[in-house]
N, C-alpha and C positions, 0 to 999 in steps of 0.2 A: 504494500500500500504506500502511496506517495505521502509525503509529509503534509502537503496542502490538499486536502480532499474537498470535494464539493459538499456544500451544506445548503440544502434547499430552503432553510428557514431564514438565512441571511442573504439579502439582496437577490432573491430569486435564483439562487444556486451559483452566484459568482464565487470565484475562488477567494478563500481567505488568504490574501496575499499581502506583500509588502506595500501595495498601493492602498490597501484599506487602513493600515496602521496609522499613517500620518493623518488621515481624515478623522479617525477616531480620537487621536491625541489632540488635534486642533479643536475639535468640538468639545472635548473635555475641558481644555484650557479656556474656551469661550463660555463655559457654563451651560452648554447645550445638552449635556448628559449629566443627569443626577446620579451620584454614586454613594455607596456606603463603604466604609472601611471594614476590612476583615483581616485579622492577624493570623498568618499561617502557623499551624501547629506542627509539631514534630511528625515527620513522615507523610504530610499531606502534599499532594501534587495538584497542579492546576487543572488537569483533566478530571480528577476526582471532584474538585470543587465546582467545575463547570457542570458536571453531572448533577451535583447537589443543587446548585442555584438555577440551572437552566434545563435540567433533565436531558442534557446532551453533552457528553464528554468532549465531542469534537469542537465545541465552542471555547476551549481553553485559551485560544489565541485572543479572544475578546478580553479576558482577564489580563493576559500578558500585555496587550496593547494599552489598556487603560492604566496599567500599573507601571509602565515604562520598564517592563521586563523583556529581555530578548526572547528568542525562540527556544525556551527551555521549559520542560514540564515540572522539574523539581527546583524549588527555591528554598533557601534556608528558613528554618523556623524563626518566627519573630518578624518576618517580612510582612509589611502592610500592603495589601492589595486593594484595588478599587473594584467594586462590584456594581454594575449598573443596576439601578432600581427598576429600569424598564428596558427590556431587550428590544422593544419596538423602536426606541430612539437610535439604537445601533443600526437596525435595519434601514431606517430612513437616511442615515448618514453614509453608510456604505453603498447604498443603492443609488 
């Protein structure tokens, strides 16, 4: 499986790519995306958290983009990540 797989729930199936990340970060900086903070616990990974928050582990890249994390699933315990309060805002920005 490729690293960037299709996700039909974000932008009608467009690839979660490096093109989407700057759009998401710019929207976050402009206050267009409401987020809540979450502190990573020991042995938690972004894909597991995406499954928990979005019911879709493939959306881990949304958490990474909002939190200024590179393309890594594992981050150190204590890292604060940004979780969007509304996934629809992400869809609108990426699309």
